[in-house]
Phi, psi and omega in degrees: 000141177291135170254151181232127174234151176239149184227129178128139183297338181298332180296335176285351178270348188284142178251120183259016183298319180299308187291319176303319180289336180256357189298309182296319177298311177301314177302317177297320179299324182281313182297317182266003174058049181244354179285177178300137186071024184302341184279003172238034174260020180300338182293335187308318181230021185302313181300321182290336179273350181291134181273160178300322186288322176299311178296316175298324177299315183293315183297319179297318182295318176299320177302313181297321179290322178296319183289335188245357182226164177269337190202156169243130172259120179262117188251117178180166182224159182059229179297346181283351178221333187300320183291315181296313174304316179300318184286318184295312187288322174305324188265326184259348183083175181271348175223069184296151174290336181294126181278349178284130188260135168253116189242132181252134180219162175087009178257006181208159172257016176294117182291327179289318184292313184299315179297323179291323178296307181304321176294318178301328184279344187301330180247026179236151170269111188229151168257166183228133169247101184268128185238108181194128175296312179274326191079010177237001174303128195305306185304303182290325180299315180296312181303315181298317179298316182293321183288317175301320180298315178295316180298315182300315180293324184276320190238343187091151189298337179290346178297328187298322190306316181272328193272348178256128170244123182255128172250113191204191178292151187292324190238326194226171181112163182291321184286325172300320179294317178298313178304313186289327184285319186262356170079031177291149162296133186230157173231152189258130165274114187303142179296332187256025176228118179280164189309315187282351177253007193270004181292344176273357178258182176304341180302317176261329189295318186296306173305318182298316180291325174299325175291355174097005183271140184284099181289333174299321176287325177297316178296321179296326177291321178297314185295316177298324177297321177307326181274314186293329190245028171251001177299125191279047172203177187284005171287340174286112188298332177301311181288325180296320181300311176305315182292325174295320175298317184294317181291325175296323183286307191287325189253335185237001172066037169266102189256359184233126177255123186249106174291126179241133170224156182252015183229112185303331181289357178260014182297317185286336173297321173296317179299319180291321177298320181295320181289312183308312193273312180302319181284338178271327183260332191275079179203154180066030183064028182235171171100152177276150171271125182261128167231186185207160178210151171253116176259151008278352186311306188280354171294337180270010175231308182252359184298325176299318181296311180306320186281318187227010181277192176307122184284073179238004181231156174230156182258146166236111189264124172270114184243135178218128187289324186259112177289161178298316179216169181215166176219155180250137185279121188283171171272152181228122187301318187274334178050044177295336182265006178055038181253004186296339174298346181251005180300139180082356179270144173287145180299324178297331181290319179294319177299317180293323175295325179289322176300313182297314179298316182289323178297320174296316184292316183289308183292333173272355169276229176239034182238101182296152184230122161270139173239115176258113192246138167240159183286324190207144176272089176220171182307313181299308184294326181288326172298313183292329178289323177303309179298322171312310183286324177306308183296317183295322179299309177294321179294318182294323179288320173298327179299321181269357174086029176238157174285117184291347195241010173247168178206070185294330180290340178295329186285342184297307178305323178300313182294324176296321181291314180300325178297315181292326179281349183078025185296128181297141176282146179292140173268000000 
């Protein structure tokens, strides 16, 4: 179970009476699916409803992909790729020993990135998991067209039938129609789960399983989270975290949350968090702005501002005692770098002391710090952490009075872009 601790004198000044008075009501809105956007609350008990057959289908499909291809190209944007990439990199690291590649495409319109990925794929036998509810979202749709063109040129059109897996709507949409016509293997994006909550569905589970990660343990962590983080009071650490964020903003004018990790492979977990929370809260001129940093790296760029700049941000640190791997600092006879005082020490020991020192410096300065801790970075604990943030996000959005599950502002840039591109209007 996730634990939450707070560091900084400002926390003693926070008044939680508003959150306490609304906790039971908001919890009921989530559990009974009666709040705004309630038709997108399917994630609350999705893991518990997954059947053995559904899980086995994902696992067996992943096994076939690994046995028959060199790489899997995951095509999707937003929640259609962030969750999977977050879990895979957090658990496998940035340079995994596994030689099977997971490659992400369709998350940008950068011509350079796309061209380089296509070039990289030219000498590989690869499968594709295209993820889109509609099949017409610009970034993944363009990428899928380009990848199909490459596949056909390399292997012929018949290659597509076995090599393409479509994760899409159950009944409708352009991708569903194409999958039915060409015979792609398909998985369903549930109607009642939005993209930023979809990592616990086949959207995330299939790529995660292809990466060789135990999705059954990941699901078990989520299922335990369903029980642990549904307690209808601020005794629930998930709800307490949401209430703390709201109080820091409304009472102490901290309007920016800086997610901190000391592990570079957790960068995309931070990116997933930013989408989850910013897209859920940031509407009607409300919500905190979520950003992120990787320490100690970013202490050498933004550390000065965090310590002594405008006091508008607080930190939320993801802490885990056990690193994925470790190295020991060797002795050096000449000791020209004056590091022999650290000889024989694990690098994780040094990293931990840097974390403790920074936590003390920032929290005793003017930067309050939340610390969200898990015991180990493994599939079970990461699944549990994902559900912790699901619950806190829904609770926090309802607490400030917004619908957690829509994103009307996202559509504005799309309309402008389509107009500039000359996209024909639907008749």
